[in-house]
C-alpha positions, 0 to 999 in steps of 0.5 A, a space after each residue: 884208709 877209706 873202707 872199700 865200698 861194696 860192689 854192686 853185686 854185693 849191695 844187691 845181695 844184702 836184701 836177700 841176706 836180710 830176708 834169709 835171716 828174717 826167715 830163719 829167725 821166724 823159723 826158730 821162733 816157731 819152734 814148739 815147746 809142746 803140741 800147740 804151744 809156740 815159743 813166739 806166742 808165749 814171748 808175745 804174751 809174756 809181760 816185761 819183768 816186773 811189769 803190771 799185767 792184765 788183771 794185776 791191780 796194784 791196789 790188790 794183794 792176793 793171799 791165802 790163809 791156811 787153817 792147819 786145824 782143819 787140815 787132816 794128815 791123810 788128805 791130799 785134795 789140794 795137791 791132786 787139784 794142783 796137779 790136775 789143773 796145771 798138768 803136773 806129773 802124778 808121781 813127781 819122784 825126786 826130779 818132777 815138779 810139785 807146786 804144792 806139797 803136804 808136810 808133817 810138823 811135830 811139836 817137840 815138847 808136846 808131841 802134837 803133830 800137824 799136817 799142812 800144805 806148803 807152796 810158793 809163799 808169794 813174798 812181798 820181798 821175794 828172794 827168788 826175784 832178787 837173785 834172778 840174773 835175767 828178770 825171769 822171776 818177777 812179782 806182779 803188781 798184785 803180789 803174785 810171784 811168777 816165772 817168765 819161761 821165755 827168759 828163764 835160763 834154768 840157772 836155778 839160783 831162785 831154787 837155792 834162794 827160796 827158803 820154802 823149797 817151793 821152786 822146781 826145775 823141769 828136767 824132761 820134755 813136756 807133753 799134754 800141757 794145759 793151754 793156760 799153763 805153758 811149761 818147758 824143759 830147762 826152766 824153773 816153775 812153782 805155784 802161780 796161785 792159779 793166776 790164769 783162774 784168778 785173772 778170770 775172777 775164779 779161785 785157785 784150784 787148791 782152794 776150790 778142791 778144799 772147799 768142795 770136799 767140805 774142809 774149808 782149810 784154805 781161804 783165798 782173797 785180797 789181803 788189802 781189802 778189809 771187807 774180804 773174808 781173808 782179811 776178816 779172818 786174819 784180824 779175828 784169829 792168830 796167824 803166822 808166816 813161815 820164817 817170819 824172821 826173814 822179813 819176806 812178808 809172805 802172802 800165805 798165812 797159817 793158823 794153828 801152827 
């Protein structure tokens, strides 16, 4: 049976329907994630999953070297700097986001204790990326692992896959956000190595705070550049990776553990 062609009145209504749907879509796209942060703007700025982004040089491998021998138990300068820079809650509690945390480790045989910061390890083989069903978790060409908030569905597979407990889920509506660090309820987030600062040629906030306080416990730089300070330090001293047995090749190295 041949389909019945639309009547002139129906055909004339089609442009109006399409126009209405376009307006509706534009309205939804303009929903505010937070004051001054629109979803449509984040979508337009967000890279395709796994794609190289501005500032993401494939010849670079950004990394950190943390010297636990210079990290004191009572110091939280790096944690405070991270919260301030990224607009995170001062008291994360049990459900709040914490991108960097201080942990205490103890050598059973000797009783020696050490304090060190733990954050996203920015693995070369990140399990969070492997399990993400939408591609929201992705690794930049320069090794920084990020979450595309526009396509994150909050499934939290990455939270379960991360052996470092470095991912947080945003449970509450977000206000007073930083323009460079958009966050949204119902999405997952973690340390970005302050990618917005790195792309401007600056150091991550935790590194700056540690240096300004005179501790010098965190070094940031290009692991692929043999002339960089971090590369020289890695060659000169013993370093290790957390859970090296998993063969994830983290970009964060530790000395003294």
